[in-house]
LOZA-833363 format. One line per 4 residues: number of its first residue (from 1); their letters; for each residue x negated, y, z of N, C-alpha, C, O. Coordinates in nm, 4 decimals, padded with zeros to 6 digits. Layout:
N
NUM	A	X Y Z X Y Z X Y Z X Y Z ~ ...
***
This chain:
177
1	MSSS	-02.1598 01.8882 -04.4148 -02.1947 02.0087 -04.3654 -02.0612 02.0499 -04.3705 -02.0133 02.0828 -04.4790 ~ -01.9847 02.0531 -04.2529 -01.8115 02.1232 -04.3162 -01.8254 02.2820 -04.2962 -01.9281 02.3347 -04.2533 ~ -01.7495 02.3273 -04.3199 -01.7232 02.4678 -04.3456 -01.5848 02.5056 -04.2763 -01.4738 02.4584 -04.3006 ~ -01.6188 02.5979 -04.1886 -01.4615 02.6736 -04.1483 -01.4126 02.7644 -04.1881 -01.4897 02.8477 -04.2358
5	SSQD	-01.2812 02.7928 -04.1898 -01.2331 02.8976 -04.2646 -01.2751 03.0326 -04.1442 -01.3006 03.0217 -04.0243 ~ -01.2703 03.1403 -04.2197 -01.2790 03.2490 -04.1575 -01.1320 03.2771 -04.0124 -01.1373 03.3299 -03.9014 ~ -01.0377 03.2221 -04.0768 -00.9344 03.2293 -03.9971 -00.9775 03.2084 -03.8451 -00.9799 03.2827 -03.7470 ~ -01.0212 03.0308 -03.8760 -01.0541 02.9336 -03.7500 -01.1378 03.0500 -03.6908 -01.0945 03.1176 -03.5974
9	QNPA	-01.2417 03.0685 -03.7398 -01.3225 03.1593 -03.6196 -01.2975 03.2992 -03.5947 -01.3882 03.3337 -03.5189 ~ -01.2292 03.3898 -03.6161 -01.1549 03.5207 -03.6007 -01.0006 03.4640 -03.5883 -00.9394 03.4763 -03.6944 ~ -00.9368 03.4137 -03.4979 -00.7789 03.3672 -03.4856 -00.7454 03.5679 -03.4576 -00.8055 03.6607 -03.4035 ~ -00.5975 03.5460 -03.5431 -00.5044 03.6950 -03.5483 -00.4938 03.7167 -03.3996 -00.4821 03.6157 -03.3302
13	PPNP	-00.4966 03.8470 -03.3353 -00.5101 03.9160 -03.2032 -00.3466 03.8543 -03.1796 -00.2566 03.8440 -03.2630 ~ -00.3471 03.8314 -03.0857 -00.1746 03.8252 -03.0150 -00.1390 03.9761 -03.0567 -00.2081 04.0768 -03.0722 ~ 00.0482 03.9390 -03.0725 00.1292 04.0171 -03.0831 00.1214 04.0613 -02.9293 00.1235 03.9874 -02.8308 ~ 00.1098 04.2304 -02.9352 00.0905 04.2960 -02.7722 00.2767 04.2935 -02.7486 00.3120 04.3189 -02.6334
17	AEFE	00.3850 04.2659 -02.8471 00.4968 04.2573 -02.7593 00.5646 04.1293 -02.6969 00.6584 04.1081 -02.6200 ~ 00.4632 04.0462 -02.7737 00.5267 03.9027 -02.7196 00.4139 03.8651 -02.6146 00.4397 03.7651 -02.5477 ~ 00.3151 03.9167 -02.5936 00.2106 03.9058 -02.4559 00.2565 03.9608 -02.4177 00.2782 03.8951 -02.3159 ~ 00.3330 04.0967 -02.3949 00.4048 04.1699 -02.2793 00.4955 04.1051 -02.2122 00.5009 04.1201 -02.0902
21	ELTR	00.6159 03.9901 -02.3026 00.7143 03.9630 -02.2809 00.6332 03.8604 -02.1926 00.6380 03.8900 -02.0732 ~ 00.5546 03.7388 -02.2235 00.5091 03.6243 -02.1602 00.4645 03.6714 -02.0223 00.4962 03.6034 -01.9248 ~ 00.3888 03.7898 -02.0061 00.3497 03.8019 -01.8559 00.4606 03.9244 -01.7696 00.4081 03.9767 -01.6713 ~ 00.5400 03.9489 -01.7877 00.6732 03.9856 -01.7272 00.7574 03.9038 -01.6490 00.8184 03.8142 -01.7074
25	PAAE	00.7726 03.9194 -01.5203 00.8323 03.8290 -01.4396 00.9884 03.8567 -01.5206 01.0297 03.9531 -01.5851 ~ 01.0549 03.7164 -01.4814 01.1963 03.6310 -01.5766 01.2787 03.6476 -01.4591 01.2477 03.7066 -01.3557 ~ 01.3815 03.5921 -01.4849 01.4687 03.5573 -01.4131 01.4749 03.5028 -01.2939 01.5034 03.5520 -01.1847 ~ 01.4270 03.3298 -01.3452 01.3473 03.2498 -01.2295 01.2812 03.2963 -01.1386 01.2601 03.2262 -01.0396
29	HALL	01.2245 03.4421 -01.1480 01.1207 03.4914 -01.0697 01.2019 03.5734 -00.8902 01.1477 03.6011 -00.7832 ~ 01.3885 03.5892 -00.9523 01.4540 03.6374 -00.8393 01.4444 03.5407 -00.6914 01.4470 03.5731 -00.5727 ~ 01.4301 03.3872 -00.7720 01.4541 03.3389 -00.6455 01.3330 03.3838 -00.5163 01.3572 03.4046 -00.3974 ~ 01.1999 03.3895 -00.5872 01.1046 03.4222 -00.4909 01.0923 03.5207 -00.4224 01.0225 03.5333 -00.3218
33	AKLA	01.1967 03.6389 -00.5005 01.2438 03.7464 -00.3944 01.3503 03.7107 -00.2821 01.3530 03.7576 -00.1683 ~ 01.4495 03.6051 -00.3453 01.5336 03.5573 -00.1782 01.3919 03.4856 -00.0840 01.4204 03.4524 00.0310 ~ 01.2767 03.4671 -00.1197 01.2412 03.3926 00.0378 01.1556 03.4395 00.0597 01.0682 03.3825 00.1251 ~ 01.1355 03.6303 -00.0090 01.0613 03.7381 00.0921 01.1235 03.7812 00.2128 01.2452 03.7987 00.2177
37	GRWR	01.0211 03.8063 00.3465 01.0548 03.8405 00.3961 01.0166 03.7723 00.5234 00.9484 03.6703 00.5138 ~ 01.0569 03.8218 00.6582 01.0219 03.7362 00.8145 01.0872 03.6047 00.8689 01.2035 03.6318 00.8988 ~ 01.0697 03.5229 00.8843 01.1397 03.3961 00.9260 01.1014 03.3062 01.0081 01.0014 03.2359 00.9935 ~ 01.2041 03.3019 01.1295 01.1658 03.2180 01.1965 01.1460 03.0651 01.1802 01.1509 03.0581 01.0574
41	AQAK	01.1326 02.9767 01.2102 01.0763 02.8575 01.2027 01.1421 02.7709 01.3165 01.1392 02.8094 01.4334 ~ 01.1979 02.6595 01.2810 01.2482 02.5604 01.3397 01.1795 02.4068 01.2687 01.2295 02.3703 01.1623 ~ 01.0904 02.3393 01.3172 01.0533 02.2361 01.2384 01.0950 02.1156 01.3200 01.1516 02.1199 01.4293 ~ 01.0598 02.0083 01.2530 01.0780 01.9162 01.2740 00.9783 01.7903 01.2147 01.0285 01.7720 01.1039
45	FWMA	00.9131 01.7345 01.2216 00.8035 01.6068 01.2000 00.7547 01.4855 01.2261 00.6781 01.4560 01.3178 ~ 00.8167 01.3895 01.1144 00.7613 01.2313 01.1271 00.6949 01.2082 01.0860 00.6792 01.2100 00.9639 ~ 00.5925 01.1609 01.1994 00.4804 01.0884 01.1918 00.4905 00.9339 01.0922 00.3968 00.8737 01.0399 ~ 00.6181 00.9043 01.0904 00.6065 00.7450 01.0115 00.7842 00.7694 01.0163 00.8461 00.8443 01.0919
49	PHQP	00.8472 00.6644 00.8918 01.0001 00.6400 00.9100 01.0148 00.5995 01.0304 00.9240 00.5715 01.1086 ~ 01.1386 00.5944 01.0510 01.2203 00.5126 01.2077 01.1351 00.5972 01.3503 01.1380 00.5378 01.4581 ~ 01.0818 00.6976 01.3442 00.9845 00.7312 01.4423 01.0629 00.8699 01.4921 01.0647 00.9560 01.4042 ~ 01.1258 00.9059 01.6129 01.1605 01.0006 01.6331 01.0707 01.1441 01.5888 00.9488 01.1611 01.5862
53	PMES	01.1716 01.2283 01.5591 01.0616 01.3767 01.5430 01.0037 01.4533 01.6308 01.0692 01.4778 01.7322 ~ 00.8965 01.4995 01.6207 00.7948 01.6194 01.7226 00.8658 01.7239 01.6291 00.8794 01.7536 01.5104 ~ 00.8963 01.7548 01.7336 00.9496 01.9477 01.7037 00.8720 02.0510 01.7395 00.7839 02.0446 01.8251 ~ 00.9071 02.1649 01.6649 00.7909 02.2956 01.7011 00.8751 02.4361 01.6674 00.9721 02.4158 01.5944
57	EGSI	00.8599 02.5413 01.6980 00.8823 02.6579 01.6308 00.8028 02.7347 01.5852 00.7115 02.7592 01.6640 ~ 00.7960 02.7914 01.4778 00.6497 02.9040 01.4277 00.7617 02.9994 01.3516 00.8830 02.9859 01.3671 ~ 00.6960 03.1029 01.2627 00.7062 03.1993 01.1812 00.6759 03.1810 01.0418 00.5930 03.0917 01.0242 ~ 00.7146 03.2343 00.9428 00.6605 03.2517 00.8309 00.6859 03.3861 00.7594 00.8038 03.4215 00.7607
61	VGTL	00.6209 03.4468 00.7132 00.6402 03.5805 00.6161 00.6135 03.5945 00.5238 00.4998 03.6414 00.5184 ~ 00.6645 03.5770 00.4164 00.6610 03.5557 00.2721 00.6174 03.7256 00.1994 00.6661 03.8245 00.2540 ~ 00.5616 03.7360 00.1254 00.5213 03.8701 00.0587 00.5462 03.8287 -00.0712 00.5266 03.7149 -00.1138 ~ 00.5974 03.9393 -00.1438 00.5847 03.9097 -00.3419 00.4952 03.9984 -00.3470 00.4831 04.0870 -00.2624
65	VFGG	00.4142 03.9824 -00.4590 00.3065 04.0619 -00.5138 00.2896 04.1108 -00.6497 00.3878 04.1517 -00.7116 ~ 00.1917 04.1103 -00.6934 00.2080 04.1449 -00.8284 00.2930 04.1401 -00.9396 00.3099 04.0696 -01.0391 ~ 00.3571 04.2750 -00.8691 00.5224 04.3054 -00.9048 00.6204 04.2540 -00.9310 00.7004 04.2838 -01.0197 ~ 00.6274 04.1027 -00.7941 00.7513 04.0479 -00.7854 00.6817 03.9001 -00.8614 00.7465 03.7955 -00.8576
69	RYLM	00.5718 03.9050 -00.9155 00.5278 03.7421 -01.0084 00.4934 03.6507 -00.8988 00.4826 03.5348 -00.9389 ~ 00.4707 03.6678 -00.7600 00.4464 03.5467 -00.6587 00.5008 03.6069 -00.5416 00.5238 03.7250 -00.5157 ~ 00.5164 03.5041 -00.4772 00.5206 03.5156 -00.2724 00.4155 03.4553 -00.2665 00.3628 03.3633 -00.3290 ~ 00.3806 03.5434 -00.1503 00.2502 03.5031 -00.1186 00.3179 03.4417 00.0330 00.3605 03.5376 00.0974
73	TEFE	00.3343 03.3395 00.0896 00.3544 03.2865 00.2095 00.2145 03.2743 00.3651 00.0958 03.2506 00.3426 ~ 00.2558 03.2908 00.4676 00.1806 03.2802 00.6054 00.2582 03.2241 00.6767 00.3495 03.2937 00.7211 ~ 00.2545 03.1158 00.7056 00.3094 03.0323 00.8504 00.2255 03.0316 00.9735 00.1036 03.0410 00.9596 ~ 00.2753 03.0219 01.0872 00.2126 02.9999 01.1677 00.3144 02.9080 01.2978 00.4361 02.9003 01.3153
77	CSEG	00.2235 02.8627 01.3538 00.2783 02.7579 01.4501 00.3002 02.8484 01.5810 00.2092 02.9274 01.6060 ~ 00.4422 02.8446 01.6916 00.4304 02.9458 01.8105 00.2763 02.8813 01.8956 00.1764 02.9444 01.9302 ~ 00.3014 02.7648 01.9066 00.2130 02.6973 01.9656 00.0433 02.7674 01.9205 -00.0429 02.7486 02.0064 ~ 00.0067 02.8311 01.8138 -00.1252 02.8695 01.7606 -00.2143 02.7231 01.7246 -00.3372 02.7218 01.7321
81	MFQG	-00.1432 02.6159 01.6895 -00.2097 02.5143 01.6488 -00.2247 02.4602 01.5309 -00.2748 02.3520 01.5001 ~ -00.1725 02.5521 01.4596 -00.1426 02.5285 01.2751 -00.0764 02.6496 01.2019 00.0316 02.7073 01.2149 ~ -00.1882 02.6654 01.1168 -00.1473 02.8290 01.0171 -00.1945 02.7450 00.8509 -00.2947 02.6884 00.8072 ~ -00.0912 02.7704 00.8125 -00.0901 02.7391 00.6416 -00.0597 02.8455 00.5415 00.0463 02.9072 00.5523
85	RGTL	-00.1238 02.8663 00.4672 -00.0633 02.9477 00.3392 -00.0203 02.8630 00.1825 -00.0636 02.7571 00.1371 ~ 00.0721 02.9507 00.1322 00.0774 02.9470 00.0046 00.1441 03.0201 -00.0753 00.2014 03.1224 -00.0379 ~ 00.1452 02.9767 -00.1962 00.1468 03.0892 -00.3168 00.2737 03.0247 -00.3908 00.2795 02.9022 -00.3802 ~ 00.3472 03.0687 -00.4430 00.4552 02.9821 -00.4931 00.4879 03.1276 -00.6215 00.5261 03.2414 -00.5941
89	GYDK	00.4578 03.0722 -00.7533 00.5073 03.1600 -00.9055 00.6110 03.0704 -00.9727 00.6294 02.9512 -00.9483 ~ 00.6754 03.1460 -01.0606 00.7423 03.0752 -01.1931 00.6326 03.0957 -01.3206 00.5932 03.2083 -01.3508 ~ 00.5970 02.9988 -01.3772 00.4876 02.9854 -01.4653 00.5654 03.0102 -01.6219 00.5623 02.9067 -01.6884 ~ 00.6136 03.0924 -01.6711 00.6704 03.1172 -01.7457 00.6334 03.0246 -01.9039 00.7213 02.9683 -01.9691
93	VRGE	00.5013 03.0264 -01.9380 00.4760 02.9529 -02.0662 00.4734 02.7796 -02.0485 00.4777 02.7035 -02.1452 ~ 00.4627 02.7193 -01.8562 00.4920 02.6178 -01.8494 00.6267 02.5785 -01.8374 00.6560 02.4595 -01.8249 ~ 00.7306 02.6884 -01.8406 00.8634 02.6960 -01.7841 00.8892 02.5846 -01.6630 00.9792 02.5015 -01.6748 ~ 00.8094 02.5891 -01.5542 00.8688 02.5577 -01.3961 00.7567 02.6641 -01.3315 00.6682 02.7448 -01.3600
97	YVFS	00.8310 02.5999 -01.2211 00.7591 02.6624 -01.0648 00.6130 02.6349 -01.0469 00.5497 02.5430 -01.0988 ~ 00.5834 02.6968 -00.9930 00.4256 02.6361 -00.9272 00.4041 02.7016 -00.8083 00.4497 02.8120 -00.7782 ~ 00.3104 02.6080 -00.7195 00.3344 02.6103 -00.5648 00.2006 02.5515 -00.5332 00.1755 02.4324 -00.5517 ~ 00.0908 02.6629 -00.4712 -00.0400 02.5654 -00.3984 -00.0123 02.6094 -00.2267 00.0360 02.7075 -00.1702
101	WFDT	-00.0600 02.5044 -00.1911 -00.0693 02.5254 00.0072 -00.2076 02.4788 00.0293 -00.2771 02.4188 -00.0527 ~ -00.2402 02.5138 00.1516 -00.3363 02.5040 00.2591 -00.3339 02.5227 00.3617 -00.2592 02.6146 00.3953 ~ -00.4049 02.4559 00.4635 -00.3714 02.4693 00.5927 -00.4451 02.3942 00.6850 -00.5144 02.2975 00.6533 ~ -00.4230 02.4634 00.8679 -00.5572 02.4215 00.9158 -00.5785 02.2847 00.9406 -00.6559 02.2527 01.0308
105	MATG	-00.5008 02.1704 00.8500 -00.4854 02.0527 00.9111 -00.5801 01.9481 00.7788 -00.5835 01.8260 00.7942 ~ -00.6588 02.0215 00.6419 -00.6970 01.9318 00.5661 -00.7580 02.0855 00.5039 -00.7225 02.2020 00.5215 ~ -00.8514 02.0301 00.4350 -01.0057 02.1108 00.3769 -00.9739 02.1520 00.2287 -01.0491 02.2244 00.1635 ~ -00.8494 02.0969 00.1782 -00.8212 02.0316 00.0344 -00.6883 02.1553 -00.0259 -00.6088 02.1878 00.0623
109	ITHY	-00.6726 02.2001 -00.1239 -00.5480 02.2668 -00.1617 -00.4814 02.1940 -00.2416 -00.5262 02.1606 -00.3513 ~ -00.3661 02.1597 -00.1979 -00.2268 02.0629 -00.2898 -00.1533 02.2029 -00.4215 -00.1003 02.3140 -00.4245 ~ -00.1890 02.1211 -00.4858 -00.1038 02.2429 -00.6224 00.0368 02.1303 -00.6335 00.0183 02.0090 -00.6228 ~ 00.1882 02.1943 -00.6579 00.2466 02.1263 -00.6694 00.3131 02.1855 -00.7880 00.2527 02.2870 -00.8226
113	TGKA	00.4619 02.1472 -00.8968 00.5353 02.2131 -00.9580 00.6671 02.1444 -01.0201 00.6732 02.0234 -01.0423 ~ 00.7411 02.2082 -01.0382 00.8880 02.1764 -01.0482 00.9978 02.2435 -01.1088 00.9820 02.3078 -01.2126 ~ 01.1072 02.2335 -01.0524 01.2007 02.2943 -01.1185 01.2984 02.3541 -01.0429 01.3080 02.2906 -00.9379 ~ 01.3867 02.4595 -01.0465 01.5276 02.4471 -00.9578 01.6281 02.4141 -01.0395 01.6007 02.3863 -01.1563
117	TPDG	01.7754 02.4105 -00.9903 01.8636 02.3975 -01.0176 01.9712 02.5684 -01.0560 01.9998 02.6655 -00.9861 ~ 01.9996 02.5321 -01.1923 02.0423 02.6728 -01.2364 02.0818 02.7463 -01.1881 02.0596 02.8597 -01.2308 ~ 02.1642 02.7288 -01.0704 02.2134 02.8280 -01.0012 02.1095 02.8748 -00.8657 02.1567 02.9253 -00.7638 ~ 01.9657 02.8490 -00.8842 01.8808 02.8728 -00.8024 01.8925 02.8957 -00.6646 01.8536 02.9938 -00.6012
121	QRLE	01.9535 02.7893 -00.6225 01.9798 02.7594 -00.4698 01.8960 02.6134 -00.4411 01.8672 02.5714 -00.3290 ~ 01.8737 02.5664 -00.5326 01.7455 02.4780 -00.5029 01.6446 02.4162 -00.5740 01.6597 02.3555 -00.6801 ~ 01.5102 02.4378 -00.4955 01.3963 02.3934 -00.5467 01.3443 02.2923 -00.5194 01.3265 02.2510 -00.4048 ~ 01.3041 02.2235 -00.6480 01.2153 02.1272 -00.5878 01.0866 02.0934 -00.7008 01.0917 02.0676 -00.8210
125	VVGT	00.9452 02.1083 -00.5853 00.8631 02.0582 -00.6546 00.7608 01.9445 -00.6232 00.7773 01.9020 -00.5089 ~ 00.6693 01.8886 -00.6852 00.5967 01.7208 -00.6189 00.4422 01.7703 -00.6728 00.4004 01.8344 -00.7693 ~ 00.3972 01.7199 -00.5839 00.2706 01.6942 -00.5639 00.1665 01.5684 -00.4914 00.2035 01.4727 -00.4234 ~ 00.0256 01.6061 -00.5322 -00.0448 01.4936 -00.4328 -00.1626 01.5483 -00.3992 -00.2594 01.6058 -00.4489
129	EIDP	-00.1101 01.5007 -00.2731 -00.2743 01.4954 -00.2286 -00.3570 01.3390 -00.1463 -00.3112 01.2290 -00.1154 ~ -00.4775 01.3934 -00.1361 -00.5394 01.3018 -00.0630 -00.5412 01.2701 00.0732 -00.6235 01.3416 00.1304 ~ -00.4680 01.1702 00.1707 -00.4603 01.1690 00.2864 -00.5750 01.1714 00.3829 -00.5894 01.0518 00.4083 ~ -00.6686 01.2398 00.4544 -00.7755 01.2124 00.4910 -00.8316 01.1547 00.5637 -00.9511 01.1763 00.5838
133	QSNK	-00.7387 01.0292 00.6492 -00.7146 00.9385 00.7096 -00.7591 00.8092 00.5937 -00.8686 00.7546 00.6066 ~ -00.6822 00.7758 00.5036 -00.6334 00.6799 00.4416 -00.7392 00.6560 00.3261 -00.7788 00.5565 00.2654 ~ -00.7780 00.8425 00.3217 -00.8565 00.8316 00.1620 -00.7685 00.8279 00.0442 -00.8190 00.8666 -00.0612 ~ -00.6326 00.7841 00.0425 -00.5819 00.7938 -00.0751 -00.4239 00.8722 -00.0835 -00.3546 00.9305 -00.0002
137	PVRH	-00.4103 00.8439 -00.2115 -00.3145 00.9476 -00.2891 -00.2232 00.9727 -00.2158 -00.1813 00.8592 -00.1929 ~ -00.1241 01.0784 -00.1295 00.0349 01.0871 -00.0975 00.1192 01.1493 -00.1724 00.1012 01.2690 -00.1944 ~ 00.1936 01.1031 -00.2096 00.2728 01.2165 -00.2849 00.3947 01.2826 -00.2193 00.4709 01.2111 -00.1543 ~ 00.4224 01.4349 -00.2335 00.5136 01.5363 -00.1396 00.5931 01.5473 -00.2694 00.5374 01.5697 -00.3769
141	RLVT	00.7131 01.5324 -00.2577 00.8684 01.6313 -00.2933 00.8344 01.6997 -00.2168 00.7661 01.6528 -00.1257 ~ 00.8710 01.8653 -00.2182 00.9043 01.9408 -00.1464 01.0579 02.0550 -00.1942 01.0746 02.1142 -00.3008 ~ 01.1337 02.0534 -00.0921 01.2841 02.0747 -00.1307 01.2896 02.1936 -00.1023 01.2076 02.2140 -00.0127 ~ 01.3365 02.2750 -00.1268 01.3480 02.4323 -00.0467 01.5479 02.4694 -00.0787 01.5690 02.5347 -00.1809
145	LLEG	01.6454 02.4378 -00.0145 01.7765 02.4493 -00.0391 01.8256 02.6103 00.0308 01.8023 02.6275 00.1504 ~ 01.8808 02.7028 -00.0354 01.8926 02.8087 00.0031 02.0473 02.8128 00.0618 02.1349 02.7833 -00.0196 ~ 02.0850 02.8441 00.1858 02.2000 02.8222 00.2653 02.2625 02.9966 00.2882 02.3247 03.0213 00.3915 ~ 02.2338 03.1314 00.1616 02.2994 03.2016 00.2281 02.1589 03.2841 00.2410 02.0461 03.2356 00.2329
149	ENRH	02.1946 03.4242 00.2635 02.0947 03.4929 00.2383 02.0232 03.5305 00.3963 01.9441 03.6234 00.4124 ~ 02.0527 03.4714 00.4660 01.9199 03.4954 00.5973 01.9260 03.3440 00.6419 01.9447 03.3088 00.7583 ~ 01.9087 03.2628 00.5395 01.8975 03.1269 00.5956 01.8409 02.9958 00.4898 01.9236 02.9666 00.4034 ~ 01.7576 02.9437 00.4879 01.6954 02.8509 00.3855 01.6476 02.7202 00.4536 01.5929 02.7292 00.5635
153	RWEM	01.6690 02.5705 00.3813 01.5951 02.4562 00.5079 01.4651 02.4172 00.3634 01.4872 02.4345 00.2435 ~ 01.3616 02.3739 00.4127 01.2926 02.3103 00.3718 01.2418 02.1764 00.3824 01.2231 02.1529 00.5018 ~ 01.2058 02.0610 00.2979 01.2151 01.9771 00.3447 01.0703 01.9005 00.2598 01.0514 01.9265 00.1409 ~ 00.9849 01.8158 00.3289 00.8596 01.7672 00.2408 00.9168 01.5971 00.2696 00.9506 01.5553 00.3803
157	HSTA	00.9168 01.5389 00.1778 00.9463 01.3644 00.1539 00.8139 01.3101 00.1076 00.7494 01.3557 00.0131 ~ 00.7856 01.2259 00.1702 00.6066 01.2162 00.1468 00.6242 01.0324 00.0967 00.7014 00.9562 00.1548 ~ 00.5364 00.9922 -00.0174 00.5535 00.8891 -00.0455 00.4064 00.8091 -00.0588 00.3363 00.8525 -00.1503 ~ 00.3600 00.7190 00.0047 00.1897 00.6410 00.0125 00.1813 00.5670 -00.1132 00.2837 00.5800 -00.1803
161	PGQP	00.0937 00.4955 -00.1647 00.1191 00.3850 -00.2370 00.1580 00.2566 -00.1529 00.1236 00.2349 -00.0367 ~ 00.2350 00.1768 -00.2324 00.3439 00.1084 -00.2428 00.4604 00.1200 -00.0852 00.5036 00.0268 -00.0173 ~ 00.4730 00.2031 -00.0760 00.5789 00.2661 00.0656 00.6865 00.3091 -00.0073 00.6788 00.3561 -00.1208 ~ 00.7950 00.2925 00.0613 00.8858 00.4128 00.0456 00.8800 00.5433 00.0694 00.7865 00.5793 00.1409
165	EFRA	00.9649 00.6378 00.0237 00.9663 00.8026 00.0518 01.0477 00.7741 00.1833 01.1382 00.7031 00.2271 ~ 00.9527 00.8810 00.2220 01.0746 00.8955 00.3942 01.0124 01.1019 00.4029 00.9221 01.1811 00.3761 ~ 01.1101 01.0895 00.4450 01.1342 01.2931 00.5453 01.0341 01.2788 00.6560 01.0543 01.2298 00.7671 ~ 00.9107 01.3347 00.6028 00.8316 01.3639 00.6991 00.8253 01.5307 00.7648 00.7407 01.5661 00.8470
169	MEIV	00.9183 01.6081 00.7166 00.9314 01.7330 00.7440 01.0388 01.8292 00.7321 01.0786 01.8727 00.6241 ~ 01.0790 01.8575 00.8312 01.2058 01.9548 00.7861 01.1476 02.0898 00.8795 01.0794 02.0808 00.9816 ~ 01.1865 02.1932 00.8254 01.2079 02.3351 00.8496 01.3404 02.4288 00.8345 01.3463 02.4622 00.7161 ~ 01.4134 02.4661 00.8841 01.5007 02.5544 00.8646 01.4307 02.6794 00.9281 01.3665 02.6815 01.0331
173	YTRM	01.4566 02.7831 00.8424 01.3864 02.9155 00.8229 01.5330 03.0336 00.8508 01.6165 03.0452 00.7612 ~ 01.5437 03.0956 00.9542 01.6471 03.2103 00.9766 01.5445 03.3332 00.9824 01.4414 03.3565 01.0457 ~ 01.6153 03.3955 00.8941 01.5516 03.5530 00.8324 01.5581 03.6628 01.0171 01.6489 03.6786 01.0987 ~ 01.4492 03.7006 01.0129 01.4537 03.7857 01.1522 01.4742 03.9583 01.1042 01.4456 04.0042 00.9935
177	A	01.5150 04.0127 01.1880 01.5692 04.1013 01.2167 01.4493 04.2243 01.0986 01.4702 04.3455 01.0948
***
């Protein structure tokens, strides 16, 4: 029979100052604030490589929540045929951005993780979802490029098993007044 020390059974309480520092927003959270607000969306979608894109318009509203720790987004296509919701944050413990997305074209939630460039002008996150038609995993690489205070570009690059990566979507966001 093995015995455990009382220290293993009763770990020391966390240092309150360290805990507070880990839960406070960091410099990386400033990127979230840059994406907050109301934006007009001009979207292009490619269903397959080398195909002409379909185009659509819409809007997205980004709202900072919990003291700037997260950006909650609500996207809506102007035709009303598509809606999506996302949450973007920076996880100080893991040292990376985290993003989750769900929409009206699926029943799952896709989770992404990634990094921003040191200047905070480019964010890249990667995640995998199961394609509902093929039932196979599809890797998505999402890139956000800040192009000034009132404009940013979002790209989705997709890779299906055994296929090369291709640009599946591009959305140019322009801040609304």
